[in-house]
C-alpha positions as CSV (number, residue, x, y, z in Angstrom):
1,M,-8.2,-41.3,26.8
2,V,-7.4,-42.0,30.5
3,D,-5.5,-38.8,31.5
4,W,-4.1,-35.7,29.9
5,T,-2.2,-32.6,30.6
6,C,-3.7,-29.1,30.2
7,D,-4.6,-28.4,26.6
8,C,-4.1,-24.7,27.2
9,R,-0.4,-25.2,26.6
10,R,1.5,-25.6,23.4
11,L,2.7,-29.1,24.5
12,V,-0.1,-31.6,25.5
13,Y,0.3,-35.2,26.6
14,E,-2.5,-37.8,26.7
15,L,-2.4,-41.3,28.3
16,C,-4.5,-43.6,26.1
17,E,-5.6,-47.1,26.9
18,S,-7.8,-49.5,24.9
19,G,-8.1,-53.2,24.3
20,G,-5.4,-54.1,26.9
21,Q,-2.8,-51.8,25.3
22,A,-1.7,-48.3,26.1
23,F,0.3,-45.4,24.6
24,I,1.2,-41.8,25.2
25,H,0.1,-39.3,22.6
26,R,2.0,-35.9,22.4
27,T,0.7,-32.9,20.5
28,M,3.0,-29.9,20.0
29,R,1.5,-26.7,18.6
30,H,3.6,-24.1,16.8
31,A,1.9,-21.0,15.3
32,D,-0.1,-22.7,12.5
33,V,1.6,-26.1,12.6
34,T,0.6,-29.1,14.8
35,I,3.0,-32.0,15.3
36,E,1.6,-35.2,16.8
37,R,3.5,-38.3,17.9
38,Q,2.8,-41.5,19.8
39,T,4.8,-43.9,21.8
40,H,4.7,-47.6,20.8
41,R,1.9,-49.7,22.2
42,M,2.7,-51.2,25.6
43,R,1.0,-52.8,28.6
44,P,-1.1,-50.4,30.6
45,K,1.1,-50.9,33.7
46,E,4.2,-49.9,31.8
47,A,2.5,-46.9,30.2
48,R,1.3,-45.7,33.6
49,A,4.9,-45.9,34.9
50,V,6.1,-43.9,31.9
51,W,3.2,-41.4,32.4
52,A,4.2,-40.9,36.1
53,A,7.8,-40.4,35.1
54,L,6.8,-37.9,32.4
55,L,4.6,-35.9,34.8
56,A,7.4,-35.9,37.4
57,G,9.8,-34.4,34.9
58,Q,12.0,-37.5,34.7
59,M,11.6,-38.0,30.9
60,R,10.2,-36.2,27.9
């Protein structure tokens, strides 16, 4: 894991990189249910651009 948003919230994002690939992992917590999703694998440079846009509120 390279970066992440605060895990004190119901919606948490993590920027993950390994082996020359990267993805963004999203965890949504509802009461007693946790839903996890991931983007497709992409180049780290592309993932960092998506990450920056996500943090800037330009995508979700």
